[in-house]
N, C-alpha and C positions, 0 to 999 in steps of 0.2 A: 632413257632418251633414247628414239630412234632417228636414225637418218639415212637418206638416200640422197645419191649425186646424180643427176642425169644432162648427159653433153647435149647442148641445144646446138651447139655449133664448135667451131676449134677455138670460140676463145669466148666461149659466153657457157655457164651453167645453170641449173636450177637444183637446189636444191629442197628437199622436203623433210620436215624437221616437225617429231613429235614429242611433246613434253609432258611427264605424268605430273598430276597438282603436286606429289609431294617432293619435286623437284624444284617447286613454285616457292618452298617454302622462307628462302633469301628475299626473293623480290617481294615479297607477301611484308616479311618483316620490316624490311625498307621503307614501305610505300606506306604503311602504318604509322609507322615510327615519323614519316614527313608528315601526315595528315595529322597526327596528334599534337605536332607544334603549331600547325596552322589553324586548325577549327578549335573553337571556344564552347565550349558545354560546358552551361550550370550545373555547378556540385560536382565537376572534374577539375581538376589542375591541369595545366597543359601540361600535355608528353603523358598524362594518365588517364585518358580517356580509353574506356574499352574497345576491343577491335568491333564486336557485336553493335556497341553504339555508333562506331563511323559509319559501318554501313547501314545502318537506319538513317543516321544524320545527312552524309552525303546521296546516300544510292549505292547497291551494291554493283550495277555498271560501273559508275564513273571509279570506284576501286578495284575494279577488274579490268579496264583500260589503261589504270596506270600501273598496274602491275603487268600487264602484257607490253608496257612500252619500256619498262625495267627489265623485263628478262629477257624479252628478242635481242639486243644488241649480245648482254654476256653468252646467251646459249647460242645465236650464231656465231663470235667470235671462238666458242667451246669446239663445234663441229669444225671450224677452217682451221683450229690448231690442229686438231687431231686428225683429220684427213688429210694437212698438208696440201690444203688450197693453195695456190697464188692468187689471190684475188686480186684485183685492180678498181679501186673507186670505192663506191658504195654502191650495198644491194639496193634493189628493190622487193621490198617486204609487202606480203599479202598473210593475212591471217586468214586460216580456209574452216578453222574449228578452233571454238573456244565452248565447252562443255564444263559450267560450274562444278569443281570439286571434280574433276575427269582428267581432261585433257585440253592442253593447247597445242595447236598443229597449226604450220605456219610453212609459207615457201618466199626465197630466197632467190633471185636471180643477178648474176653478177656477172661481168667480166671478168675472166681470168688468162693468166699468162697463157701462150701456146706452146704446144708441145714439140719443138722444134727439131729436127732429123738434122745429124750433123752429118755432113760428107767427109773425108778422108782431109786431113790436114796437113799431111805431110806433103814434101818437095813444095813449100810454097816460093813465090817467088815474084819479083816488080823491080820495076824497071825506074828510076828516076833520074833527073835532068844532070847532067854534068856540071861540075864545082870551078871548074876553068874560071877565072876571073881574066876580063881583056882588058888592053890597055883605054879604050874607052869609057870601063866603067870607073876605072881610076881616074881619069880625066876629070868626071861628072862629079866624084866626090871631091877631088881637089878643088872643082869650079863652085861647088857650096860652100866649101873652106874660104875660099877668095869671097865670093859673096858675103860673110859673115864678117869680114875684115874689112869692107869697103865701108869710104869716107861719103855723107851727103854732104855736096856741093851746093848754095844757092846757083841759079840760072835768071838773067832777064831775058826771056822766051817765053812763047807759050808752051804748055804742058804737052808732051808725048809718050807715047808707050814707053814705060821702063821707068818714068819720072816719078819722082816721091811727092806729093802734093799735101799741103796741109788745108783743107775745106770745111766750108761751115755748113751745115745742111737743115734745110726746112720744108717739112713735107705738110701738106695741106690737103683737107677733103674741101671743096666748096671755098668758104672762108675762115673755115678752122683749121688753126695750126697745131698739129699730133705731136704733144709732147714725145712719144714713144718714137717718132720717125725724125726727132730733129736732135743735132748736135753741133760742137761748134771746136774748131781747132783739131778736128780728126786727120791723123795721118795716113795716107792712101796712096798704092801701087797703082799708077794708071797702067790699065790693060789686065790686072789681074783677073778682073770679073767677078771678083770673091763678095759684094757688098749688096748692089741691086741691081737688077737690069736697066741699062740705059744710060747707066751713071759714067761709063767710060767713054760712050760718044757725047756726053755733054763734055765732058771735063778735056777733050783732044781738044786745042786750039784757045783753050783761056790759058791767060797770063794772071797775074797777081792781081787781086782785087777785079778782078770782072765775074762775071754771073752768067748762069743758065737754067732755064727752066725748063724740065721734061715730065715724061709722065711714067708710071712705072706701077705695076701691079702688088699690094701690100701681100707680104707672106706670112707674117705672125699678129700678132694683137688683136685686140674686138673687132676691129675693120679689115682683118685679113681677106683677101680676094677681093677687095675695092679696090680702083684704080685710083694714086694719087697726083697731086699735083707737087715735085720737087723741086726746088731751087737750091742749086749747089755755087756758091761762091768759092773760088780759089785765092786764099790769101798766102800762099808761096810756093815757088815751084823751086825742085832740089834734084841733082841727078847724082846719080851715085860712081864716084870713082874708084877704081878695082884695083889693087896692089899688082905689082908687076909679080910674076911667078920665076921667084929666084931664091938663094938661099935666104936673103934676109927674111921674106916672105917665110919659110918654112922654120926657121928659129923663131920668128915674132908669133906664127901660127900653131908652132906646137914644142916637143920637147927637143928636136931635130936639128943639127946644124945647117943641113944640105938641103935641098929639095929632091933628091933623089933618095935619099934617106927616107923622107917623109913620104913618098910615093910608094917605096918597100913596104912601111908599115901598114900604109892603105891597102897594099894588095894583100897584106897577112893577115888584116882583121876581115876583110872581105872573102877571103877563102875560107876562115872560120865561120864567117856567115853562114855562106854557101854549105857550108856541112850541116850547119844545123838545119837549113830550108831542105837539104836532101832528109835528113830525119821524117821530118815533120812530111814531107809530100811519101817518104816510105810509109809511115801510119798510114795517110789517108788513104793511099792508092791499096793498100791491105784493106782497110774497111771497104774501099769499094767492091775490091774482091771477093771479101763475105757477103757483101749485099748481093751481088750479082750469082753468088753460087749456092747462097742457103735459103729456100723457101721459108716464109716466115707470114702467117696470117697475121692483120692487125685488126684489133677490135675499135670498129668506127665510132664507138660513143666515147671511148677513149682520145680519140684523134681529135673531135669534135668538142671535148672538153678543153684539150688543152688550146685549141684557136680562141675557142670562145675565152680564157683565161687571159692570153696573150693579147686580144684584141680590148677588152676592159683594161690590162696595163698600157697598151698603148695609146687609147681614148685618153686618160687620166694622166699620161705625161704628155699628151698633144696640147690638153686643157691647160695645164701648167706652163707652158710654153706658148699661150695663145693662139695656136695653130687649129685646123681643121683638115680632115682629112685630104684633100685635094690638095693643100697646100704642101702639106708632105708628102704627098707622091710626086708633086712638083720638085722639090728640091731632092729629092731619091731617084730623080730621075726613073719612075716609076710609072708604066704606061694607064694605066687604071684600078682600081679595084677588084676586077677579075684577074688581072695579072696578079695582084699583091694575095689574093686570097689562094690561087694556085701555087705559086710560090710557095707560101707559109706552109701549106697543107704538104708540098712535096718533102720540104724539111723537119717537120714532126713526122710524117712517115717514116723516112729516113733513119732518124734520129729514135724512135721507136723500136724499129727493127732492129738496128745495131746493140741497144739494150737487152732484147732478148736474146741477140745472136751471142754478146759474151756472157750473159748470163747462163746460157745452156753449154758454152764451153767452160765457163769457172765451175758448171754442177759438175759436170762430165770429169774435168780434172779434180778435182774436188780441192778447188782452189780454196785457200782461208785468207782473212786479211788478221795480222797482228798488230800488235800496239806499234812495233817500228813502223811498218808501212801506215797506219794511223799518222802519227807522230811526222813522218816525212812530207807527209800529203797536207798536215793543218800549218806545217811550216812555210811550206810552199805557196799554199794558198794565203797564207798571211800576210807574207811578205808582197804578193800580189797586188793584194788588196789594201797593203801599206798600215798596217795593223800588227798587234804582237802576237802571238801565237795565242796566248791566253786570252785577249780579247776574240780571235778569232773561234775558238772553241767553245768560248761563253755563246756569242752569238749563233752557231749552231744549237746548243743546249736550247738556248730561249726561245729559239725557232721551230723545235722541234723537227729539226731537219738531221740527226744524227744518224737515223736508219739509212738514210737515204744518199747522206755523204760514204756510209761504210760502204753499201752496195755499191757508188760510185768510185772509190778506192779499189774493190774487188774486179771490178771492170777494168780499170787503167793497170791493174795487174795482171790479168789475164793476156791483157790484149800487148802490155809490155813483151809475155814471156813467145808470144806467138810473132812477133816483130824480131827477138832473139833467135827464132827459128826460121824465119825466112832470109832469104838471099837476096841480096840487095844489089844490084846491077847498076851503072849510069848507062848514060844513053852510047859512051863508048866501047862497052862491054866489061870495065872495070867492075871489080866487087868493091861494094861501098862494106865497111866495117864499122859498125855500130859501134866500138871502142873511142873512135873517134868523140863522141857524145859524153864521154865521161867528165865529170866536174871541170876539169883541167880547159877545157873549152866553154866554160858557162862565161868567161868574161866576152865574150865574142858579143856584138852587138847584132843587131837586126840591119839591112840593108840601110833602110831610110834614117837609121842613128848612126851610121858610121861615122858619118863626117864630124859629128861631135865629138867623137872619141878619138880621132886621130889628132884633133886639139887641144888633147889632152885636159877638156874642160870638165870632163865628168869622171869617178874611179870607176873602177870593174866593178863594183858592186850596182852601181847605178845602171852601168850600160845593162847588165844582166837585166834588170830589174826591168828595163823601159824596152829591150826587146820584145815585140811581139810574138817571138817564138822563143822567147828564152827557156822557156820549159822545156823544152825538147833537150837541152844541154844539161840537166840536173841529175842523170843517170843515163846507162849506157842503153836503158829502152823504157824502164818506167817513165818517164816524163815525156816522151817521145808520143807517148800515148794520148797524154791529157785532153789534147785539144779534140778529141774524138769522141770522149764521151763526155765532156765538160758539156757542151748544149745540149745533153739530154737527160742533164739533172730534171728530176720531179717530174718527168713526163709519164713515165708510168707509176706515180705514186698514189698509193692505195689509200 
């Protein structure tokens, strides 16, 4: 077998491959075996029809066509493997010569991973935000706790912002009542604006058993985009009475006896959360630095395929939710389809470039992945997906995603090493030590869940699991790098 590889560009090659007829014996054997089971010839048992009879029965050109279809994938894979070509996606195949009993020749054009020229990675440094906790932040967390312990009390007056009302809703298009737009006994906080446009204006000023009709655009369902008439009826009006901020509140809302002890605990937890955030920020800034300093050509077809894949997935999700693109853009605060496509392309291109850079660094440093690395990542991902490690591993195997998972673990590992070599300072000039991200801090919650933790309503394992950036605390640097590589999974899947 002869093969030559021609570079068509920094990310695409053409392979010209010639296969001697003798190398096709295996393909002929498989094709004749299959045809022998399918073709019925009088006088011969199934599977016992001679090859020459099959040639006469169905035609030699048909046999050759099937042999070519069987042989090309195997030959192509062998050439790729022998030449260590890092292909991306499926090749464009063209048969250039097919001489019976002589030669099969074909070309394969395919995207390949680019050759990345790495700059010096010595003396890396990034600056992150300070981790100082302010009194205002503590007050905010205490206020959220206080809200959770508030009591609702009925009032005999019109509803106003901040009140909690029980309402009935009836949506109509013409004279038709929309079942998916109607409900009874719904609890709603006036002024929250999280249900439908126009509802707050309609409810304000209504007392119990009073109604008002307003118009609003339907955001989902079969009538998404149409304007419906919605009648809201207030059944009750309640106001929330908050407990006094004193020692009694502290002992009720937490395990502490005094308000001062509670505040100090909130300060400690917020400080640990901010350390986690510093680790994640350092990771993101290191990736930004690599993207700025390393030139990486991107296969356009790779990006286009990923965009097409994501668009199909999004369309499926929108259909299941009874929404269209316009209603999605409205809910997501996206200006239009052009803005959405531009942002998506930018994100995918950055993800692809990040993968190529980390792969190049891993190759240069000969980084490998061992069973310990895989086990640690499987356990972390399983916890995040609320399943057992065995279930997650089985899911990877069934989905054929093991190779991509190993590649992603390798990227995470090399980025972790880079992060350990990077000098990290905060805005005040203090050096940030990644040792603070060791497992002893994994209990720290994210900022938006800290208030629940201070109340003692969840154990530390739950806190770590629910924190959006809890992964940055599972190891000094390895887990701090995961967010930078997770979004790029399967983008360069071949």
